Phi, psi and omega in degrees: 000312181294321179295324178295318180294320178294320179294318178294321178296319179293320178296318179296321179296323178294321179294316181296318179298322181290333183272351180287148179293144181276320185262113178244025176283118186295335181284342181257349179280131180247119177280147173290158183300329179293324177292319178298317179298320180292317179295317179296328177296318177293318180297317179295326176295319178294319178300315180294325179300314180284333179291332180301321178298315179296316182292321178293321176299316179298318179295314180297319180293319181290333180269351184289320181194173177294323178295321177296320177297316179297324179294314180295320179298316178293322180295324183286351177276347181281156182295318184297315180295319178296323178295319178296314179296320177299318178296320178295316179295323178293317177297319178297316180298314181296317181295322179293310181294318177295324177294320176296321177299316179294323177297317178297319178294326177293335178277357175103005179258161175058029181268344178284158184300312181296316181287329176294318176296317180296319180290327177293316176297318180297321178299316179294318181294315179298321179294320177298317179297314179295325178294317177296317178298320177296321178295318178296319180295321182284321184258000000 
């Protein structure tokens, strides 16, 4: 009995080894657009999580005194601060559009491969448009 299990285990290990991908070079692996959209949704959530600290600090500083408000106002005229705010707005836009896409998918739509790919592309295109609009608004 034990010998049969060991033989079966060795046979199973040979099958698993044959099914593993041969090429593991990360530069040659191409993710499908749906995987990229999902990964970017998670990344945008992490960006927003850390951005909340920066935004709350700016709000607290601006409400602390007139001098604090003037400091935040002066800081927001600089390129670096505007770039950071633009990045936060872009992450927020992507997370919002991607979240709406996921809600629609949770309702049973866009679950097939062609419609899932199309919705992932649409999410990226809409985010680029919103990002450009945010950049125009900031600068």
